[in-house]
C-alpha positions as CSV (number, residue, x, y, z in Angstrom):
1,N,-20.3,4.5,7.5
2,G,-17.2,6.0,5.6
3,L,-14.6,3.7,7.4
4,Q,-12.7,0.8,6.1
5,A,-10.3,-1.2,8.0
6,V,-7.4,-2.5,6.0
7,N,-5.2,-5.5,7.1
8,L,-1.5,-5.2,5.9
9,G,-0.6,-8.4,7.5
10,S,0.5,-8.1,11.2
11,A,-0.8,-6.8,14.4
12,T,1.6,-3.7,14.1
13,D,0.2,-2.5,10.5
14,E,1.1,1.0,9.8
15,G,-0.5,2.9,7.2
16,R,1.9,5.5,5.7
17,G,0.1,7.0,2.8
18,L,-2.7,6.9,0.1
19,A,-3.3,8.0,-3.4
20,L,-6.8,8.7,-5.2
21,L,-6.6,6.9,-8.6
22,P,-8.3,8.5,-11.7
23,N,-11.3,5.8,-11.4
24,D,-11.6,7.0,-7.9
25,D,-10.3,3.8,-6.6
26,V,-7.9,4.3,-3.6
27,V,-4.6,2.8,-3.1
28,V,-3.3,2.6,0.6
29,V,0.2,2.0,1.4
30,G,2.0,1.1,4.6
31,D,4.2,-1.5,6.2
32,N,3.6,-4.6,8.3
33,D,6.5,-5.9,10.6
34,A,9.0,-6.4,7.9
35,D,7.8,-5.3,4.4
36,F,6.1,-2.5,2.4
37,V,2.4,-3.3,1.5
38,A,0.0,-1.6,-1.2
39,V,-3.6,-2.2,-1.1
40,R,-6.0,-1.1,-3.7
41,L,-9.8,-0.6,-2.8
42,R,-12.7,-0.2,-5.1
43,A,-14.4,3.0,-5.2
44,A,-17.7,1.4,-5.3
45,D,-17.7,-0.4,-2.0
46,G,-14.5,0.3,-0.3
47,Q,-13.3,-3.4,-0.7
48,P,-9.9,-4.8,-1.9
49,D,-9.8,-4.9,-5.8
50,L,-9.0,-8.6,-6.4
51,T,-7.5,-7.5,-9.9
52,F,-4.7,-5.8,-8.0
53,D,-2.1,-8.6,-7.6
54,G,-4.5,-11.3,-7.5
55,D,-5.9,-10.5,-4.0
56,G,-6.0,-6.9,-3.8
57,Q,-2.7,-6.2,-2.2
58,A,0.9,-6.3,-3.1
59,V,3.8,-7.0,-0.7
60,V,7.5,-6.1,-1.4
61,D,10.1,-7.5,0.5
62,L,13.4,-5.7,0.3
63,G,15.2,-8.3,2.6
64,G,15.2,-6.3,5.8
65,I,12.7,-4.6,8.2
66,D,11.3,-2.3,5.6
67,G,9.7,1.0,6.5
68,L,7.6,2.4,3.7
69,R,7.5,6.5,3.8
70,A,5.9,7.8,0.6
71,I,3.6,7.1,-2.4
72,A,3.3,8.9,-5.7
73,L,1.3,8.2,-8.8
74,M,3.4,8.3,-11.9
75,P,2.0,9.7,-15.3
76,N,1.9,6.2,-16.8
77,G,-0.3,4.9,-14.0
78,R,2.4,3.0,-12.1
79,I,2.7,3.5,-8.4
80,L,5.8,4.6,-6.6
81,V,6.8,3.9,-3.2
82,V,9.9,4.9,-1.3
83,G,11.1,4.3,2.1
84,D,14.0,2.3,3.8
85,T,15.3,-1.0,4.8
86,G,17.1,-1.9,8.1
87,G,17.7,2.0,8.6
88,N,19.4,2.3,5.1
89,D,17.4,5.0,3.1
90,L,16.5,3.8,-0.4
């Protein structure tokens, strides 16, 4: 039906961006109540790609209340995210 719900780990998840990978998989990024979260979804069926950090999602805890703001794909295939933690821009 073209819809896919993505759980980032809290009741107040916020999606902040997405990127289309060269193989047509999608990386969705956002934050839960405290951390950055990235989820890679398979192009074939929209389900989490379990080869991505073992469970389909990577969580980054910078030690504060982290707010993710943007995503970019690097030429080497790495995913770059930027944001702030506890009101301090990174």
